[in-house]
N, C-alpha and C positions, 0 to 999 in steps of 0.2 A: 374707160379706162379702165373701172374697176375689174370685169369681167376678162380681158386683156390678164391682170396680174392673175387672178384666180386661174386662168388655162396655165399659166405659166408654173405655178405652185404644182397644178397637181401632176403638168408634164415633168417634173423634178422629180417628184413621189415615184411616176411609175417606170422613173431612169434609174432609178434607187431600188428597187426592188429586186430584188436579183432574186432569181428561182435556186431551191434548194432542191437536188437531189437528190436518191433515195436511198444514199449510202447514211451510216451513225451519222450522226453531226454531236460537235462538242455544246458544251455550256459554259459558260465562262461563269465562276463562282463570287469572284472579287468586281460587283461593279458598283458597287456606290450609291448605288439606286435602293430607295425605300422599301417597305413591305418585302421583300425578297424577290423584285419581278429583275429579271436578268432582261436585258436589249441590246439588240447586234447594234454595235453604232452606225454600223456600213450600208444597215438597212432602215428606211425611213417608221416602217411597220412590222414589228417580230419581239416575239416577247417570248420564254421558258421560263420552264423551272420541275423539279424531281415531281413524281406522282408514286405510289404506294411502292413498296414492297414487297414483294411476290416470295412464294416459296415454292421451289418450281423441284423436280422430282428428275435427278440426273440415272440413269439404266446403263448398267451391262451387264456382257452375259464370258462365260468359263465353259465349254467343251469337255469333258473327257472319257474317251473309248475303252469300250471292253475290259466291263466294268461286271463285278458280279458281288452277288450276296446270297447266303444261305438264309432257308428258317428251318427250323431242327425245330424235333421234338426228343425228348430225355426217359431215360430207365423211369425214374421216376415219379415223371408227368407226360407218360405217352401221349394221350391226348390233346394239349397243348401245342403247338406247333410255330416258332416267333422269331424274328430273325431284327435286326438294327440295321440300317445304315448309318453310322456319327460323322457326321458334317463339319465337326470339330477342325480338321486342318485347312477347310475352305472357309475360315473364317477371314475376313477383310478387315480392319479396321476402316471405323467410321460409314461402314456400307453394311444393310442388312442383307440378309440370304432370302428374297420372299417367297421368291416360284423354284422352284425345281421338275425339271418335265425330264421324265426317261420315257427311252423308246426302247422297247423290250425283243433283243433277238432272239431269245431262249426262253423255255421256263421247262426245264427238264425236274423229272424224279432223282432224286440222292436216297440216302440209307436212311431208312425210315428204323426206328426205337419199339421195340415191342413189349411187353413181360404183363406174365401171369398178374401181377399187383397186386399180387399178400403184401400182408405183413409178418411174415414168417415167424412164429414164436415157438416151433416146435420140428417137429422129421418124421418122414416118413422112410426106413431104411433096408437095405439087404442085408442080409445074419447070414455066413456060411455055417448053416447046420443043418442038422436032417430036421425030419417031419414037416410040418407045417411052417416052414419058414419061408419068406420070400426070397427069389433069387432073382427077377428083375421088376423093374420099378418103368415106370412110363408117364408124360405129361405130354399131352395133346397139344398142341397150337398151330397159328396161321388161321385158316378157313377167310380169307382175305375174299373179295371179290378181284382181282385182280391178280394175275400171274406174279412170281418172283424171284430175286437171285436171292439165295442165301448168303448174307455175309459172316457171319458169326454168331454164338449164339454163347450164354455161360449159363450157370449154375455155380449154390454154394453147400459146400457138401464138408462133413468131418467122419474122420477115420480112424478112434481112439484105438483100435486094433486092428492092422493091413499089414501082408506078407505077402508078395511076391512070389515067393517059393508057393506058396498054396493057392495057386494063381491068379489072375488075372481079372479084376471086372473090365467089361469096355462101356463106352459113349459112343453114341449113336443118333444119325436120324432118320428114322425110317418113316415111308406112307404106311406101312401095316405093321404095328407094334409088334404083329407078333411072328412076322418072317421075315425073318434076315436076311432074305433075297430081296426085299424090298431096299433094305440099306440106300441112302442118298448121300450120304457125306462114308470116309473112312473110317476103320474105327479110330479111337483112344484111348489110351490108356493114360488117364492125367494122377491114377490117384498115387496115396503116401499116408503115410499114421501121420494126423494130424489129429491133434487134441483140441482146437479150435475149427471152426468153420474159415474155411481158404477157399475162392472164388478159384473156379478152373474156367478159359473162355478157349473155345474153337474157334480158330479164325480157318474158316471152308470158301473165305471168299474164291480162292484161287480154283476150285472143286468144282467150279460153273454149276452148282446145285441152283436148281430151278423149282419152285414151290409153284404147281400150279394153284389157278383161280380156284374160289369153292370148294376148297379141299382142305380136311384138317390132316398135318403130319405131326407128327414123337417123335419129343427126346425120349432114349431110351437107356438105363445102367439094367447095361447085362451081365448078369454075375453066376451064369448058369456053368461056368468054365470053374470057376470058383473052389476048391477042398479043403478040407481039417487035416489037422494029425495031429498024436496024442502024443502028449509028453507027461506022465501022471497026470494028464485032462486031456481035453481035448481043446483045441484052440480053432479058434473059427474068424476068417477075415468078415471084419463090420464095418460098413460105409450106411450112413449118414446123412441126408438129402434133405436139406430145407425146406419147412412145408410149413402150413398154417391148415388150423380145423376149420374149415370153410368148405362149402362146397363151390366147387370153380368148373372149368372146362370139362376136362376128364382125366383123372390120374387112375390110374390101374396099377397093377401088379400081379404075380404069375407065384406060386410055391413049387419048391423042391422038389415036390414028391409027385410031381405032374412030372414026368421027367418025355414026355409026350408031346408036348406045350398043347394040352388040349383048352387047358380051363384057362380062360383067364377073368380078373376081377376087376371091381373097380370099387374107388373107393368115397360109396357114397349110401344112402342110407339111413342111418336116426344120426344124429348129428355128432355121437361121438365117436364115428368114423369117417364123416365127412374131412377129407383132405384136396390141397391144392398145391402142388410142389410150385416152392418159388423158380421160374425159369426165366430167363429176360435174349429176348435174339435183336439183329437186327439184317435187314434184308430191305433189296432198292426193288421197288416198282418195276417191272422188266415186258420189253416187250419182243414178244419170242420169235416173231420177223423178222426183226433187224437186229436182233440180240444185242439188245442196247438197250438203257433206261428211257421207260416212258417219256416224252415228252407233249407239253398239255400245251394245244394251241389258242385258252381261253384260259384269265386266270379264274374265272367262276367258274373249271373243272374240280379246280381244287381249293373252294372259297379264298381267295384271295384277298384279303383287306391289307389297305395300307392306312394306316392314322385310322383305323377301326372301323373307315369307309371302303364299302367294297368296291370291287375293283373291276373292270371289264377291259377288251381291248389290249391292245399291245403298245401306246402312248398313255402314261399316266402323268398326271397332271398335278402336284401339291402344293399350296398358296399360303403361306401367313403372312401376313402385311406387315408383323415385329421382326422375327426371326426365326430360321430352320433350324435348327441345331442339330437333329438328326429325326428319322425316319422308322416308325415300329410298322412291320408288318407278321401279318395271323393266317396261316391256315390249318387243314385239316389232313397234309399231305405234308413231309419234307421236300423239297424240293430248292433248286440251283438256281436264280433267275441270271441268267447276263443280256445286259441292258450298256448303252450310251445313255448318257447324263447331259442336259446342258442346266446351267446354274446362275440363277440371273439373280443379280444384286437393282441394290437401287440406296440413294441416296438424297436428303433433303441436298436443296442449293438456292442460296438467297440470288432472288433475281432483282436488283432496282430495274427501274423505271424513269424515265424523263419526258417533256412533253415540250415540243415548240410548236409554237404557231412563224409561219413565214410571212403571212401578211392577213392583213381583217377582212373576216366573214370567210376565208377557204379552210379546207381540213385541217386537221392536226397530226403532225409528224409525232410519232411517237418512237424510243426506243426502249428496248428492254435487254437489260444485260446483265450475266452471267458467271462465273469464273470457272472453271470445272478443270479437276486435275484426274484420269485413271491409271490403276494400278497398271504395270507393263505388259500383267497376264489378259486383258482385258482383252475381249476380240469382238461383237458388236456394241457400241458405245454408241448413246442418243440423249437425249434431252425432253422433256414435255414442260413444256412451257405452258400456265393456263391463264390469257388474261381474257378482258372483256366482250363479250360479243360483237361488241360494235369496231373491234377490230378489225384492219384489214393486212395481213400482211404482204411484206412488200419484198423482203431481204433479209438474206441471212450473214454477217460478216463477222471475221476474225482481229483482233488484234496484230493477226501473222498477216495477213491481206485484207487492209482493212480495205479497198478499194472494187476487191471481190466477192460477189454475191458466193454463197457456200452454194444456194438454192438447193441444197439435201432438206425440204421440210414438207411436211403438208399439215393442212389444216383439219383436227379431228372436231369441228362443232368447238371451239371455245379452246381444245389445245392443241399446242404448236408442236409437232413432234419435230424435231431436231433429230438427224442424222450423219452417221460418217464421222464425228466428232474424237478431236484431237485435244490434247492438255493446252488450251489457250483462255481467252476471255472473248470469248460469241456476244453477238450484239444482232437480237430479231431488231429490226424495221416497221412499223404499222403507219398507217394513214386510219383518221377515224373523224367520224362528223366533229364541227365546230357547234359546238352545243348553246355558245352566247348567237342567237337569232335578231337581237336588236340592240340598239342603244337609240333613243327618244329624250329629245331635250326640250325642255317648257320654260318660259317666261313663268317664272315664279309668285308674279303678281297676278298675273290674269290667268293662270294656264293655256297661254296659246302658244302653240309651237315653233319651236324655233330648229328653222329648217339648215341656212348655211351660217348665217347671221345675224348678229345679237348687239345690242346695244352695251357698251364697257360699266353702264352701270346698273344692269338686272342683275338681277341673283336668279342664277338658273338650273332649276332641278333637273337632274339625270335620272333617266327610269333605263333598267336593264331589261330585257325578258330573256330566259333558259328554257329551251324544249326539250324533250325526248324524242328519240325517234319516231314514238306513236304519237307525238307530238303534247304527251303529258307534262304539266309543269316538274320541271327538276326542284327536288325538296331539299338536297343534300349540297353539303362542301361552302365552301365562302367563297368571296369579290373580291379581288386588287383593282385598284380603282386609279389613276394618277392624271392630271393634265399636265400636259409641258409647250411648253411656248420655245422654239428657236432652239429644241432637243436640252430644254432646262426643266427640271419636275419644279413647276411650283406649286403646286395643289397633290398631298397624298394623303385622303383620309384614311383614317381605322377601315380596316378588312371587314365585310360584310358577310353576317350569314343571306343564302339564299331562301325565301320565304315565299311559298308559293311557285316559285316560278320567277320571282323578279328581286332585283333589287333597285335600293335609292338613295340616291346619294343627292344635299344641296349646297350645291358649291358660291362661295360668298363671296364672288370676283373683289378683292380687292382692293380700294382705295386708287392706289398708286400702279392703280397695271399700266401695261403698255396694251396700245392697241394693235389689233394683228394677227395672224393664221396659229389658232392657239386646237391641239391636238390632244381629243379625248382620249386617253388608251384604257381599255380595263380588260381583265382577266380573269378566269375563272375555271377554279380546277377541284374534283373530289377526292382527287389521286387517282383515279380509272377513267375520268374524261375531261374536257378541258375544253374551255371556247375563248376565243380568242376575236377583240371587236375595237375598230379604232372610229371616232367621228370626227371632222375637223369643222371647226367652226371660226367666223372671223368675230371679234368682237370691233366695232369700231367708235371712234369718237364723234359725241353729239355738234352737230355745227350749224350754226346758223347763215342765212347770206341772208344780205338785206341791201335792198339799191338803195344809193342817192335821192333820186326819184323816181316814182311812181306812175307820174305822169310828165311827158312831154310837149310841149310844144314848137314845132319848127315849119322849113321850107323847103320847099324842091327845091333842085340843082345846088344843094349847100351841103351841110355835114349835122349829123345829130349825135352830140356824146356823152354819153352813160362812162356809169361809175358803180360796183358794189364791195360789198366787205366782205368777204368768207372767213369766217373763224370760227376755230376749234371752240366749242362750248364748256368744253369739260378741263381742258388744263388751265386756263384759259389759253390762246394764241393766236393769232392769225395767220391764215395759210398763205404760205408761199407759193411758186410754180416749186418750190421743193418736196410738196406735201400734196400739192392739188394743178389740178388744171380747171378752166376755167373758161367759157363756150360761147356765142349767143347764136340764135338763130330767129332773123328777119323775116317778118311774116312767113313763116313757113320753110325759110332758104336754107341752105347746108350749113352748118355748124362752122364757126369761126371764131377763134380765140380772142380772148381778150389779153388785155397788156399786162402785166405784172407789175405792178409799183409797191410792192413791199408792204409788209407789217399788215399782209389780208386786201388792200386793196387791189380790184382791180376796173382796166377802165377801155373802153374804147369808143372810138371814133367812126360811126355808121355816114359812108356816103347817102346821100339822100338825089345822088342823079338821078336824070328819067325816071323818076318815083312821081308818079300822076298824084295830084292833093288826096287826101280822105286821114280817115283812121288806120294805123296796122299795130300790133302789138311786137315786140321784139320778148323771145324767151332765153333768158341766161338759165345754162347749168351749171354747177360746179359738182366736182367729184374728188377724189381722192382714195389712194392704198387706203384701207382701213376707218373710213370717214364716212359719214350718212351722208347721201346727196340731196343734193340740193339745187330748187330749180324757184326762179321768180319770173316775174313778168308786168314789164313795163309801157302802157300806153302811150302812143307816141300820134301827133292828129300835125299832118303837114299843109301846107298851101303854100301858093307862090307867093314867093314876093312882090312886090311893087315900088315902082317908083312915087315920089312923091308928088301929088297935082298942082301943077301951076296954071295960075288964072291968071 
């Protein structure tokens, strides 16, 4: 009978275990159960609890099209070319701009500034006078390795006396300083009487002046048309060109007393006559075939660097895990870069985890939940959630559609990347190995293993085993154990730390305990892994079965009466039919029930009709749910009954 009852209980457990799907599960937070365990009252075997809180990373992008940045030099430092991209307007509160990807459309030459680079402290001059007086000055420039289009040039002059009625001096660019036929620009007459140095600039960008590669050109002060006048003394126009006493590229002059323009001189020789005029010009490197600025197909052509790193190709990536506020560019040539840019942002997001065991020894279900809010300007939106490698992802759900698997995720070796996300709370679902691999129970007094049942007066040692994937012992986390009877927790010891893959509890079964089916329920977690297992044990009352007679003499063709007392020796009390069932077997025959006489007394009257004389055994079996099974043997001797002898 006991086996029948146990089978019925097992069937009830199987019927009550409702499978959980892949949707996120919910955990009740107020259960009243000890030690933080949550138990689903509708399932006979389940547990759940919170896990570790992870720091996940939310990502988003913005793209901006058809942008330009210029890398420029200056007259004050013509060898340094720099440009800055300021991203202060693209900063988003709470987000880090950690990556910028620039797709380059073109790199074009733009205006390059050059100068003779002198620190002018004096001057060279033209004086409208007779004799060995200069009437033409020139300064060499350019001689670059590429063609160029002259945009403008400028210099500083001073004229303490200047009267255009005495003729004008002209400013012009020539390819041969001595030959007016090689003028590259129109004549300019910018001079007037000024007592301090004044800047004159010729914007010749519209004149389409092309400077040939590897050839010098000359800025020329042509004063050959100047003349003087006499007014009680001679007056002559005088022009000073700012200069420095240094040996430069080539600075020269012509004397008025050589009208045939045969003899020309250079300011060089002894240090006292080494002069270099202050001259500044702007040109654009030029492609004479297309009549456009030079286009560079590779940034290395102009030694382009971004944030001090040499750039190559036409796709540039800049990364800074903190935050990018600007990019600094340098080159050896002034250029304008046209580009499209993708701005990549990230921010930390808190991801809480929950685990649930739906049945003993089965895989563990995990939820990892994150709430995300993206700005309206966000384009590509995704979330990286880092989880233990032992978790297998099964779905992605949102609070807006909790029953629909979003599905747009991929497992990148422990990092789950979720894509196409909207502002919502998102939950990833996983399954993981059950790390609680065994619960064993033992009689604490003699270490014999208890498989399914034990006397109620035995203290029970409960030993559990926890193992990793590779069969190594678990060494972290804490274990929670409870013992339940009919849905009520009757023992909840203090949580234990796992030592070398084991936990050990000693259940001192209380004296007043009720016999029946008990469930040992244990769960373990270290925040990232979990285990859950249950074990059912029947605690039974010890019993006695005592026969009234162990030997009976009887007759054939009659009856034999037997009587036994079946008692619970723990409470103690006699065991009636409410609790027990008592049967007998005569000489190996079928089991036949005894009659319950109450108070634990059971009787039977056994017919001996048709039975031959001899010795026989009657075996009595007594059993009941959560009772110690008993049996006893009664020996029977049968003879024929005879009539009295008449003499």
